KEKETOR-645505 format. One record per residue (C-alpha): residue number from 1; x, y, z. Coordinates in nm, 3 decimals. Layout:
BEGIN
<pt><n>NUM</n><px>X</px><py>Y</py><pz>Z</pz></pt>
...
This chain:
BEGIN
<pt><n>1</n><px>3.680</px><py>-7.090</py><pz>-10.271</pz></pt>
<pt><n>2</n><px>3.716</px><py>-7.027</py><pz>-10.642</pz></pt>
<pt><n>3</n><px>4.066</px><py>-6.981</py><pz>-10.819</pz></pt>
<pt><n>4</n><px>4.133</px><py>-6.582</py><pz>-11.015</pz></pt>
<pt><n>5</n><px>4.011</px><py>-6.578</py><pz>-11.356</pz></pt>
<pt><n>6</n><px>4.048</px><py>-6.248</py><pz>-11.375</pz></pt>
<pt><n>7</n><px>4.414</px><py>-6.277</py><pz>-11.375</pz></pt>
<pt><n>8</n><px>4.601</px><py>-6.634</py><pz>-11.467</pz></pt>
<pt><n>9</n><px>4.879</px><py>-6.678</py><pz>-11.385</pz></pt>
<pt><n>10</n><px>5.216</px><py>-6.573</py><pz>-11.489</pz></pt>
<pt><n>11</n><px>5.562</px><py>-6.515</py><pz>-11.363</pz></pt>
<pt><n>12</n><px>5.739</px><py>-6.257</py><pz>-11.325</pz></pt>
<pt><n>13</n><px>6.104</px><py>-6.184</py><pz>-11.355</pz></pt>
<pt><n>14</n><px>6.280</px><py>-5.895</py><pz>-11.259</pz></pt>
<pt><n>15</n><px>6.502</px><py>-5.711</py><pz>-11.579</pz></pt>
<pt><n>16</n><px>6.857</px><py>-5.828</py><pz>-11.414</pz></pt>
<pt><n>17</n><px>6.752</px><py>-6.218</py><pz>-11.328</pz></pt>
<pt><n>18</n><px>6.583</px><py>-6.310</py><pz>-11.709</pz></pt>
<pt><n>19</n><px>6.858</px><py>-6.521</py><pz>-11.800</pz></pt>
<pt><n>20</n><px>6.852</px><py>-6.736</py><pz>-11.558</pz></pt>
<pt><n>21</n><px>6.531</px><py>-6.851</py><pz>-11.725</pz></pt>
<pt><n>22</n><px>6.560</px><py>-6.792</py><pz>-12.078</pz></pt>
<pt><n>23</n><px>6.922</px><py>-6.741</py><pz>-12.321</pz></pt>
<pt><n>24</n><px>6.755</px><py>-6.474</py><pz>-12.524</pz></pt>
<pt><n>25</n><px>6.687</px><py>-6.175</py><pz>-12.496</pz></pt>
<pt><n>26</n><px>7.023</px><py>-6.095</py><pz>-12.294</pz></pt>
<pt><n>27</n><px>6.957</px><py>-5.829</py><pz>-12.039</pz></pt>
<pt><n>28</n><px>7.123</px><py>-5.543</py><pz>-12.286</pz></pt>
<pt><n>29</n><px>6.889</px><py>-5.621</py><pz>-12.498</pz></pt>
<pt><n>30</n><px>6.572</px><py>-5.604</py><pz>-12.308</pz></pt>
<pt><n>31</n><px>6.643</px><py>-5.258</py><pz>-12.082</pz></pt>
<pt><n>32</n><px>6.687</px><py>-5.123</py><pz>-12.559</pz></pt>
<pt><n>33</n><px>6.316</px><py>-5.289</py><pz>-12.530</pz></pt>
<pt><n>34</n><px>6.222</px><py>-5.159</py><pz>-12.204</pz></pt>
<pt><n>35</n><px>6.394</px><py>-4.783</py><pz>-12.327</pz></pt>
<pt><n>36</n><px>6.220</px><py>-4.791</py><pz>-12.651</pz></pt>
<pt><n>37</n><px>5.888</px><py>-4.953</py><pz>-12.477</pz></pt>
<pt><n>38</n><px>5.638</px><py>-4.638</py><pz>-12.589</pz></pt>
<pt><n>39</n><px>5.739</px><py>-4.674</py><pz>-12.921</pz></pt>
<pt><n>40</n><px>5.753</px><py>-5.058</py><pz>-12.972</pz></pt>
<pt><n>41</n><px>5.513</px><py>-5.200</py><pz>-12.778</pz></pt>
<pt><n>42</n><px>5.714</px><py>-5.351</py><pz>-12.507</pz></pt>
<pt><n>43</n><px>5.530</px><py>-5.137</py><pz>-12.342</pz></pt>
<pt><n>44</n><px>5.275</px><py>-5.388</py><pz>-12.190</pz></pt>
<pt><n>45</n><px>5.529</px><py>-5.706</py><pz>-12.088</pz></pt>
<pt><n>46</n><px>5.654</px><py>-5.448</py><pz>-11.860</pz></pt>
<pt><n>47</n><px>5.601</px><py>-5.461</py><pz>-11.487</pz></pt>
<pt><n>48</n><px>5.709</px><py>-5.207</py><pz>-11.194</pz></pt>
<pt><n>49</n><px>5.708</px><py>-5.213</py><pz>-10.870</pz></pt>
<pt><n>50</n><px>5.906</px><py>-4.867</py><pz>-10.706</pz></pt>
<pt><n>51</n><px>6.197</px><py>-4.838</py><pz>-10.932</pz></pt>
<pt><n>52</n><px>6.245</px><py>-5.231</py><pz>-11.002</pz></pt>
<pt><n>53</n><px>6.144</px><py>-5.303</py><pz>-11.322</pz></pt>
<pt><n>54</n><px>5.996</px><py>-5.689</py><pz>-11.388</pz></pt>
<pt><n>55</n><px>5.925</px><py>-5.900</py><pz>-11.679</pz></pt>
<pt><n>56</n><px>5.563</px><py>-6.066</py><pz>-11.714</pz></pt>
<pt><n>57</n><px>5.705</px><py>-6.386</py><pz>-11.875</pz></pt>
<pt><n>58</n><px>5.367</px><py>-6.485</py><pz>-12.042</pz></pt>
<pt><n>59</n><px>5.304</px><py>-6.165</py><pz>-12.169</pz></pt>
<pt><n>60</n><px>5.651</px><py>-6.150</py><pz>-12.288</pz></pt>
<pt><n>61</n><px>5.560</px><py>-6.443</py><pz>-12.569</pz></pt>
<pt><n>62</n><px>5.282</px><py>-6.303</py><pz>-12.674</pz></pt>
<pt><n>63</n><px>5.444</px><py>-5.955</py><pz>-12.740</pz></pt>
<pt><n>64</n><px>5.717</px><py>-6.197</py><pz>-12.878</pz></pt>
<pt><n>65</n><px>5.460</px><py>-6.429</py><pz>-13.122</pz></pt>
<pt><n>66</n><px>5.243</px><py>-6.060</py><pz>-13.205</pz></pt>
<pt><n>67</n><px>5.607</px><py>-5.883</py><pz>-13.377</pz></pt>
<pt><n>68</n><px>5.660</px><py>-6.207</py><pz>-13.623</pz></pt>
<pt><n>69</n><px>5.205</px><py>-6.145</py><pz>-13.660</pz></pt>
């Protein structure tokens, strides 16, 4: 069976558990980014599953790099 190359592997981290994996940004900062996701482009980092909000780890760091450029 061939590996799926369409969707690279990434970790989806619930907002409430983000700081278990990364020190920055704090959960309050993430919630601010999520609230303003339409304006700041953070929408492509968020994955929603019902009421649960997950952060695509790879997309988060790509979004961070885009902000610095």
